[in-house]
C-alpha positions as CSV (number, residue, x, y, z in Angstrom):
1,M,-20.2,-54.4,72.2
2,T,-22.3,-52.5,72.8
3,F,-22.8,-48.9,72.0
4,S,-25.7,-46.2,71.5
5,L,-25.8,-42.4,70.2
6,A,-28.3,-40.2,71.6
7,K,-29.3,-36.9,68.7
8,G,-26.5,-34.3,68.7
9,D,-23.0,-36.7,69.8
10,I,-19.9,-36.6,68.4
11,F,-19.4,-40.3,69.3
12,G,-15.5,-41.3,69.1
13,L,-14.9,-44.6,67.9
14,V,-10.5,-44.4,68.3
15,G,-8.1,-47.3,67.9
16,E,-4.7,-48.7,66.0
17,S,-5.5,-50.0,62.2
18,G,-6.7,-53.8,62.2
19,S,-9.2,-52.9,65.3
20,G,-12.7,-52.8,63.5
21,K,-14.0,-48.9,63.4
22,T,-14.8,-48.7,59.5
23,T,-16.2,-52.0,60.0
24,T,-18.2,-51.0,62.8
25,G,-19.1,-47.5,60.9
26,R,-20.4,-49.3,58.0
27,L,-22.9,-51.7,59.9
28,T,-24.5,-48.6,61.8
29,I,-25.7,-47.4,57.8
30,G,-26.1,-50.2,56.7
31,L,-23.4,-50.9,54.1
32,I,-22.3,-54.3,55.5
33,R,-25.2,-56.9,57.0
34,P,-24.4,-58.0,60.4
35,T,-24.0,-61.7,60.9
36,S,-25.6,-61.5,64.4
37,G,-26.5,-58.5,67.1
38,K,-28.6,-56.1,66.0
39,I,-28.2,-52.5,64.3
40,T,-31.3,-49.9,65.3
41,L,-31.9,-46.2,64.2
42,D,-35.2,-44.3,65.8
43,G,-36.2,-48.3,66.8
44,I,-36.3,-49.5,63.2
45,E,-33.7,-52.7,63.2
46,L,-31.4,-52.4,59.8
47,G,-30.5,-55.6,59.7
48,R,-34.5,-56.3,58.8
49,L,-34.5,-54.3,56.4
50,D,-34.2,-55.0,52.1
51,S,-32.3,-53.1,50.4
52,N,-35.4,-51.1,49.6
53,G,-36.0,-50.5,53.3
54,I,-32.2,-49.2,53.1
55,R,-32.4,-47.1,50.1
56,K,-35.9,-45.0,52.5
57,L,-33.7,-44.6,55.3
58,R,-30.2,-43.4,53.0
59,R,-31.1,-39.9,53.0
60,R,-31.0,-39.6,57.0
61,M,-27.8,-41.7,57.4
62,Q,-25.0,-40.9,55.8
63,I,-20.4,-41.6,55.4
64,I,-17.8,-39.1,54.5
65,F,-15.4,-41.7,53.5
66,Q,-11.6,-41.2,54.5
67,D,-9.9,-40.5,51.2
68,P,-11.7,-38.4,49.5
69,T,-9.4,-38.8,46.0
70,A,-11.1,-42.8,45.5
71,S,-14.4,-41.9,46.8
72,L,-14.8,-38.4,44.0
73,N,-15.5,-40.1,40.5
74,P,-12.6,-38.2,38.7
75,K,-14.2,-38.1,35.4
76,M,-17.1,-36.0,37.0
77,R,-17.4,-32.6,38.1
78,V,-17.9,-32.0,42.0
79,G,-20.5,-29.9,41.9
80,D,-22.5,-33.1,40.0
81,A,-21.3,-34.9,42.2
82,V,-22.7,-33.8,45.9
83,A,-25.8,-33.3,43.0
84,D,-26.0,-37.1,42.9
85,P,-27.8,-37.8,46.3
86,L,-30.3,-35.1,45.8
87,K,-31.3,-36.4,42.6
88,L,-31.2,-40.1,43.8
89,L,-32.9,-39.7,47.4
90,E,-35.1,-36.9,47.5
91,S,-36.3,-36.2,42.9
92,T,-35.0,-32.8,43.2
93,D,-35.7,-30.1,39.8
94,G,-32.2,-29.2,38.0
95,E,-32.7,-25.7,39.5
96,E,-33.7,-26.9,43.4
97,T,-30.6,-29.0,43.3
98,R,-28.0,-26.6,41.8
99,R,-29.3,-23.9,44.6
100,R,-28.6,-26.0,47.0
101,V,-25.6,-27.7,46.2
102,L,-24.4,-24.0,45.8
103,E,-25.8,-23.6,49.5
104,I,-24.2,-26.4,50.9
105,F,-20.6,-25.4,49.2
106,E,-20.9,-22.1,51.1
107,Y,-21.4,-23.8,54.4
108,V,-18.5,-26.4,53.6
109,G,-16.4,-23.3,53.0
110,L,-16.1,-24.1,49.2
111,V,-16.1,-20.7,47.9
112,P,-16.4,-19.1,45.5
113,A,-19.2,-22.0,45.0
114,A,-20.5,-21.3,41.3
115,E,-16.7,-21.6,40.7
116,I,-15.7,-24.8,42.4
117,Y,-19.1,-26.5,41.3
118,K,-17.6,-26.5,37.1
119,R,-14.6,-28.1,38.8
120,F,-12.7,-32.1,38.6
121,P,-11.2,-33.7,41.1
122,Q,-8.2,-33.5,39.9
123,N,-8.4,-29.1,39.9
124,L,-8.9,-28.9,43.5
125,S,-6.6,-29.1,46.6
126,G,-6.9,-31.8,49.1
127,G,-8.4,-30.3,51.5
128,Q,-10.9,-28.7,48.8
129,K,-11.6,-32.5,48.0
130,Q,-12.4,-33.4,51.7
131,R,-14.7,-30.7,51.9
132,V,-16.5,-31.9,48.5
133,V,-16.8,-35.4,50.5
134,I,-18.3,-33.6,53.5
135,A,-20.5,-31.3,51.1
136,R,-22.2,-34.3,49.5
137,A,-22.9,-36.4,52.9
138,L,-24.2,-33.3,54.2
139,V,-26.4,-32.3,50.9
140,T,-29.6,-34.2,51.6
141,H,-29.4,-32.8,55.8
142,P,-29.1,-36.2,57.4
143,D,-30.0,-36.9,61.4
144,Y,-27.0,-39.3,61.5
145,V,-23.0,-38.9,59.4
146,V,-20.3,-41.6,59.9
147,A,-17.2,-39.5,59.5
148,D,-14.4,-42.2,58.7
149,E,-11.2,-40.8,59.5
150,P,-12.0,-37.1,57.9
151,V,-9.0,-34.9,58.1
152,A,-5.9,-38.6,57.7
153,M,-5.5,-37.5,53.7
154,V,-5.2,-34.0,54.2
155,D,-2.2,-32.0,55.9
156,V,-1.6,-31.4,59.4
157,S,-2.2,-27.6,58.0
158,V,-5.4,-28.0,56.5
159,R,-7.2,-30.6,59.5
160,A,-8.2,-27.8,61.6
161,Q,-10.2,-26.1,58.9
162,I,-11.9,-29.2,58.3
163,L,-13.0,-30.1,61.5
164,D,-14.1,-26.6,62.0
165,V,-16.2,-27.0,59.3
166,M,-17.8,-30.3,60.6
167,R,-18.5,-28.5,63.9
168,G,-20.3,-25.5,62.9
169,M,-22.5,-28.0,60.7
170,H,-22.8,-29.9,63.2
171,T,-24.3,-26.8,65.3
172,R,-26.2,-25.9,61.9
173,L,-27.3,-29.0,61.1
174,G,-28.1,-30.4,64.0
175,L,-26.3,-33.9,63.1
176,T,-24.8,-36.9,65.2
177,Y,-21.9,-38.4,64.0
178,L,-19.9,-41.3,64.7
179,F,-16.3,-39.8,64.8
180,I,-13.3,-43.1,63.6
181,T,-9.7,-41.9,63.8
182,H,-6.6,-43.4,65.6
183,D,-6.0,-40.0,66.6
184,L,-6.7,-39.5,70.3
185,A,-5.4,-36.0,70.0
186,V,-8.4,-35.2,67.0
187,A,-10.9,-37.2,69.3
188,K,-10.2,-35.0,72.5
189,Y,-11.1,-31.6,69.9
190,L,-14.1,-32.7,68.5
191,C,-15.9,-35.7,70.8
192,N,-17.8,-35.4,73.2
193,R,-17.9,-39.0,74.3
194,I,-15.5,-41.3,73.1
195,A,-15.0,-45.8,72.9
196,I,-11.3,-47.1,72.8
197,M,-11.8,-50.2,70.7
198,Y,-9.5,-53.0,70.3
199,L,-9.7,-56.1,67.4
200,G,-13.6,-55.7,67.6
201,K,-14.6,-54.8,71.0
202,I,-14.6,-51.8,73.5
203,A,-11.7,-51.6,75.5
204,E,-13.0,-48.3,77.7
205,M,-15.9,-45.9,77.3
206,G,-17.2,-42.6,78.8
207,D,-17.1,-39.0,78.2
208,T,-14.1,-37.6,77.0
209,K,-13.4,-35.9,79.8
210,D,-12.9,-38.4,81.9
211,V,-11.3,-41.0,79.6
212,F,-8.4,-38.3,79.3
213,S,-8.5,-37.4,82.6
214,L,-8.7,-40.9,84.2
215,P,-7.9,-43.9,81.7
216,L,-9.1,-47.2,83.1
217,H,-7.6,-49.8,80.5
218,P,-3.6,-50.3,79.6
219,Y,-4.5,-49.7,76.0
220,T,-6.3,-46.0,76.4
221,R,-3.2,-45.4,78.7
222,A,-0.4,-46.9,75.8
223,L,-2.4,-44.9,73.8
224,L,-2.1,-41.6,75.1
225,A,1.0,-42.1,76.2
226,A,1.6,-41.7,72.8
227,V,-0.2,-38.4,72.2
228,P,3.0,-36.2,71.1
229,V,3.2,-32.9,73.8
230,P,4.1,-29.7,72.6
231,D,6.8,-29.1,75.1
232,P,10.6,-30.9,74.5
233,S,11.5,-30.5,78.2
234,A,8.3,-32.7,79.1
235,K,9.5,-35.6,80.9
236,R,6.8,-38.6,80.1
237,Q,6.5,-42.2,81.3
238,K,5.8,-44.8,77.8
239,T,3.9,-47.5,78.0
240,I,4.3,-48.8,74.1
241,P,2.7,-51.7,74.2
242,R,4.2,-55.3,73.0
243,G,4.1,-56.5,70.0
244,E,1.8,-55.8,67.2
245,I,-2.0,-56.5,66.8
246,P,-3.1,-59.7,66.9
247,N,-5.3,-61.5,63.7
248,A,-8.3,-60.5,64.5
249,I,-9.8,-63.9,62.6
250,N,-8.5,-65.8,65.1
251,P,-8.0,-63.7,68.5
252,P,-6.0,-64.3,71.5
253,A,-8.7,-66.1,74.3
254,G,-9.4,-64.4,77.6
255,C,-8.4,-60.5,77.5
256,R,-7.7,-59.8,73.7
257,F,-5.5,-57.3,74.6
258,N,-3.5,-59.6,77.3
259,P,-0.1,-60.7,74.5
260,R,0.7,-56.9,74.6
261,C,-0.1,-56.0,78.1
262,L,2.7,-55.1,80.4
263,Y,0.2,-55.9,83.5
264,A,-2.0,-59.1,82.3
265,T,-2.0,-62.0,84.9
266,D,-3.6,-65.9,84.5
267,I,-6.9,-64.4,84.4
268,C,-6.8,-62.0,81.6
269,R,-5.3,-64.9,79.4
270,T,-8.6,-66.7,80.5
271,E,-11.5,-65.0,81.4
272,E,-12.4,-62.4,79.2
273,P,-13.2,-59.5,81.1
274,L,-16.4,-57.6,80.1
275,L,-17.7,-53.3,80.3
276,R,-17.8,-52.3,83.7
277,N,-18.3,-48.7,85.7
278,V,-15.0,-49.1,88.3
279,D,-15.4,-45.0,89.4
280,K,-18.9,-45.0,90.4
281,S,-18.4,-40.9,90.8
282,R,-18.4,-40.7,86.7
283,P,-20.6,-43.2,85.9
284,N,-20.9,-43.0,82.2
285,H,-16.8,-44.5,82.4
286,V,-16.6,-47.7,81.8
287,A,-13.7,-50.4,81.1
288,A,-13.3,-53.8,80.2
289,C,-10.6,-54.5,82.6
290,H,-9.5,-57.3,85.1
291,W,-7.4,-54.8,86.9
292,A,-9.3,-51.3,86.3
293,E,-9.2,-50.6,89.6
294,K,-5.5,-50.4,90.2
295,F,-5.5,-47.5,87.7
296,L,-7.9,-45.2,90.2
C-alpha cells in the first residue's frame, strides 16, 4: 500500500471498522514501528529513527484521538492538558505557555478561554472535549496531523461545527491532515483527496470529486450506496456486500474483497489486483479491481 500527502492536503482514509485505518495513521507518525516498507516525512525515514529521533519530530506531527473522554486525564485541568505538549516539546515558560493555550482555545471556539482553562474534562460537553483534544494536537503548530474519527463521538448537531473548526485551523496554520473516517459524507465535505481502504489495502484512490462521480471499485460503490440521501422519494439501487469483513490475520487469496463482491470471477479469487489508472482523463484516479473498466 503506497500513498503520499502533499503539503496542505486533507487526505481522507475511508473504510469499515477493522480495515486498518487507525493502524495506518499511527504508523505515519511513529506511534507504531513498521515491520516492512517505509514511512518518510520530508525525506526523513521514521522507521530508522530511535525514540529520541522521533521525539525531535513530535512537534511537527500530532494526532487527534477518536475518543476525547478516554484521551483526557480526568484529574488534570484541560488547560494543563493542552499546555503539556508546549512544556515537553518546546520548553516554554509559564506565561508564554498560558498565552498560547488561551490563544488556541479562542481559535477552536472554547470560550471564554480563561474559564475553560480551569475546568476538568467531566465539566465539559462532548463537543467541548472534542475541541480540547483538537487544541492539544494543534497547540505546537504541527505540519502534519492525523485526525482519527474526530467527529465520531459527538452528536450530529455538533459535527458540522467541529469540521468547520478543523477546516479553519487547516487554513490558519497551513496544516496537512490525514483524516480517518468511516463516513463518506464527512470525507466529501472536508477532503480534497480520498483513499478507500479494505482489509489493509487501498481499493481506490483519487481526487474526491472523481471518486464520488465515478467509483471504479465494487467496494467503493457499495459504500456510496449506503450514504443516506435527504429525499424519501429517491429510488436507489442498493449493492450491499455479502457477509462481514474477514479476519485480517488470514485474508482471502486474490482480491481481498472477492468473498463479498457481486462481480467476483475466478481471476478475483486467485490473482491480487494492483492499483492502476483506468480512465486516462483522470490520471490521479486509481483502483485495484480486475473489472474496473465495466464501471466507466
